[in-house]
C-alpha positions in Angstrom: 101.9 269.5 96.1 101.4 268.0 99.5 98.3 266.0 100.3 97.2 265.0 103.8 94.7 262.3 104.7 93.8 260.3 107.8 96.4 257.6 106.9 99.2 260.2 107.3 98.1 261.5 110.6 100.5 259.5 112.8 103.3 260.1 110.4 103.0 263.8 110.9 102.2 263.8 114.6 105.7 264.2 115.5 106.1 267.2 113.1 103.2 268.8 114.7 104.9 268.9 118.1 108.2 270.1 116.6 106.7 272.6 114.3 104.2 274.5 116.5 105.3 277.0 119.2 103.6 277.0 122.6 103.0 280.8 122.5 99.5 282.0 123.0 97.9 284.0 120.2 96.1 286.0 122.8 96.2 289.1 120.7 94.7 287.4 117.6 92.6 290.1 115.8 90.8 287.9 113.4 90.9 286.2 110.0 89.3 283.8 107.6 89.7 280.6 105.4 89.1 280.5 101.7 90.0 278.0 98.9 90.7 278.1 95.1 90.3 275.3 92.6 93.6 274.7 90.9 92.2 273.2 87.7 93.5 269.7 88.6 90.5 267.5 89.7 89.9 267.6 93.4 93.0 269.8 94.2 92.4 273.1 95.9 94.6 275.9 97.2 93.5 276.3 100.8 94.4 279.8 102.2 94.2 280.9 105.9 94.6 284.6 106.6 95.2 285.6 110.2 95.8 289.0 111.8 97.4 289.9 115.1 98.1 292.9 117.3 101.8 293.5 116.5 102.4 295.3 119.8 101.9 291.9 121.5 105.0 289.8 122.3 103.2 286.7 120.9 103.8 285.4 117.4 102.1 283.4 114.8 102.7 279.6 114.7 105.1 278.4 112.1 102.7 275.7 111.1 98.9 275.3 111.6 96.3 272.6 111.1 93.1 273.0 109.1 90.6 270.2 109.6 88.3 269.0 106.8 84.9 267.4 107.7 81.7 266.2 106.0 79.3 269.1 106.0 76.3 266.8 107.0 77.7 264.1 109.2 80.8 266.0 110.6 82.9 263.0 109.8 86.6 263.6 109.6 87.9 263.6 106.0 91.5 264.9 106.4 93.6 267.8 107.3 96.1 270.3 105.9 99.3 271.1 107.7 100.2 274.6 106.6 103.1 276.9 106.9 105.3 278.7 107.3 103.2 281.9 106.7 104.0 284.9 104.6 104.0 287.9 107.0 103.1 291.5 106.2 102.8 294.6 108.4 99.7 296.6 107.6 99.6 300.4 107.7 96.3 301.6 109.0 94.9 305.1 108.8 93.6 307.7 106.4 94.9 311.1 105.2 92.8 312.8 107.9 93.3 310.3 110.7 96.2 308.0 111.6 95.7 305.7 114.6 98.6 304.2 116.5 97.6 300.6 115.5 100.0 298.0 114.2 98.4 294.9 112.6 100.5 292.0 111.3 98.9 289.6 108.7 99.9 286.0 108.2 98.9 284.1 105.1 99.2 280.3 105.0 98.6 278.4 101.7 98.7 274.8 100.7 97.5 272.7 97.8 95.2 269.9 99.2 93.6 267.0 97.5 90.0 266.8 98.8 87.9 263.7 97.7 84.6 264.0 96.0 81.6 263.9 98.3 78.0 264.8 97.5 77.5 266.3 101.1 80.4 268.8 100.6 82.7 269.8 103.4 83.6 272.5 105.9 87.1 273.5 106.8 88.1 275.0 110.1 91.1 276.3 112.1 90.7 276.8 115.8 92.8 278.7 118.3 92.8 280.2 121.8 92.5 283.1 122.6 90.8 286.4 121.8 92.0 289.8 123.0 91.2 290.2 126.7 90.2 293.9 126.2 87.2 293.1 124.0 84.2 294.7 125.6 81.2 293.2 123.8 81.6 289.5 124.6 81.8 287.6 127.9 85.3 286.5 129.2 87.2 287.3 126.0 90.6 286.2 127.3 89.4 282.7 127.7 87.2 282.7 124.6 88.4 280.6 121.7 88.6 281.7 118.0 87.5 279.8 115.0 87.9 280.3 111.2 85.4 278.4 109.1 84.2 278.0 105.5 82.0 275.6 103.6 82.5 274.0 100.2 80.2 272.0 97.9 81.1 268.7 96.3 84.8 269.0 95.2 83.8 267.4 92.0 82.2 270.7 91.0 85.6 272.4 90.9 84.3 275.4 92.7 86.3 278.2 94.2 85.1 280.1 97.3 84.5 283.7 97.4 87.6 285.7 98.3 87.8 288.9 100.3 89.3 291.7 98.3 91.0 293.8 100.9 91.9 294.0 104.6 89.5 295.4 107.2 90.4 298.9 108.5 91.0 297.6 112.0 89.6 300.7 113.6 86.5 302.9 113.6 85.9 306.4 114.9 83.5 307.2 117.7 80.5 309.4 116.9 81.6 309.4 113.2 79.9 307.7 110.3 82.3 304.9 109.4 82.0 303.1 106.0 84.2 299.9 106.0 84.7 298.0 102.7 87.0 295.4 104.2 84.4 292.6 104.1 83.6 292.8 100.4 84.4 289.7 98.3 84.6 288.5 94.7 83.7 285.1 93.3 85.7 283.6 90.4 82.7 281.5 89.3 80.3 284.4 89.1 78.1 283.1 91.8 75.8 285.5 93.7 77.1 286.6 97.1 75.0 287.5 100.0 76.4 289.3 103.1 75.1 289.3 106.6 76.3 289.7 110.2 76.8 286.4 112.1 77.6 285.5 115.6 81.4 284.8 115.9 82.1 281.1 116.3 84.0 279.7 119.3 85.9 276.6 120.0 85.9 277.1 123.7 82.1 276.7 124.0 82.5 272.9 123.6 85.8 272.7 125.5 87.8 272.4 122.2 90.4 275.0 123.0 91.4 277.0 126.0 94.3 278.8 127.6 95.4 275.3 128.8 95.5 274.0 125.2 95.9 277.1 123.0 96.5 275.2 119.7 94.7 271.8 119.9 95.2 270.9 116.2 91.8 270.1 114.5 88.5 269.2 116.0 85.2 268.5 114.3 82.0 270.5 114.8 79.3 271.4 115.3 80.9 274.5 117.0 79.7 276.9 119.5 79.2 280.6 119.4 80.7 283.4 121.5 78.5 284.8 124.3 77.6 288.4 123.8 77.8 290.7 126.9 76.7 294.1 128.0 73.5 294.2 125.8 75.5 293.7 122.6 74.2 291.3 119.9 74.8 289.9 116.4 72.7 292.8 115.0 74.2 295.4 117.3 77.8 294.4 118.1 79.1 298.0 118.5 76.3 299.6 120.5 74.9 301.3 117.4 71.4 300.1 116.6 71.8 301.7 113.2 74.7 299.6 112.1 74.0 297.9 108.8 75.7 295.8 106.2 74.8 296.0 102.6 73.6 292.4 101.6 74.9 292.8 98.0 78.3 294.5 98.6 79.3 293.8 102.2 79.9 297.5 102.9 79.3 298.3 106.6 78.1 301.6 107.9 78.0 302.5 111.5 78.3 305.4 114.0 79.7 303.7 117.2 79.0 305.7 120.3 81.7 304.5 122.6 85.5 303.8 122.5 86.8 300.3 123.1 87.6 297.0 121.4 84.7 295.2 119.7 84.4 291.9 117.7 81.9 290.9 115.0 81.7 288.5 112.1 80.5 288.8 108.5 79.2 285.7 106.7 79.4 285.6 102.9 77.0 283.0 101.4 77.5 281.8 97.9 74.5 281.0 95.7 74.3 279.3 92.3 71.0 279.1 90.4 69.3 280.2 93.6 70.8 277.4 95.7 73.3 278.0 98.4 76.6 276.0 97.7 79.0 277.5 100.2 80.1 280.2 102.6 83.0 282.0 104.1 83.3 284.1 107.2 85.5 286.9 108.4 85.7 287.4 112.2 87.5 290.5 113.1 88.0 293.0 116.1 87.9 296.8 115.7 89.3 299.5 117.9 86.7 302.3 118.2 88.8 305.4 118.8 88.0 309.1 119.5 86.3 310.8 116.7 88.0 311.6 113.5 88.5 315.3 112.4 88.9 316.6 108.9 
């Protein structure tokens, strides 16, 4: 088990510069952060799942930083230095439709000791940049990307919700799409509530850019992406009928136009009627010509 706190920051500063590549993740497709209680007091397995366009020449970093901050005061509480990742190439498509999409998934995990704190924490990973071909946000090629989750007091020994599968990565134009890739389970039996949320950005506050693609870790509060072209949190694909089932996370939509679109699903975790945490999955979809059967 490796544990990282503020006292070890300078000891690992050199490792950061040696371990991280300078390549841009400009074809980052999306991802999320979750955590699982190990059964040892205050020790959690933090998991970062990232997806990239495999046709890009860029690669995932060998090591990444996840910052840990007080949920109320934003005070720095530590960081996790995670890597190398486990890489998997995903096969996308259905029996009736096989798009030419290649998505690579990277999974980073690390056991981290997080001290008890009544305020709880949030965990974040920030990176530049999003895919420049995204059509529903302003200046996507210079827009930062941010993975984020919230946890209650670690003394509770809670595990976050966990997504059960990978998003499809594509949808079909003028076809009723039903995507289950945002559904999650909860090991503690907490009630999960799903909703669309505006994707977060680290560029809005100058925290990451094409000049500094991988700035390490930076405290919030974070900014949001800027929607363009009349798109919005409730209508990210140009389909005003797009809905998410608040109980299951299933998304149904009939997008009218081809292109690359991004949106975010927030999963809030409730116990005895009180919200104790949340996870988010921020992901881009290719809307392709209609499926045929």
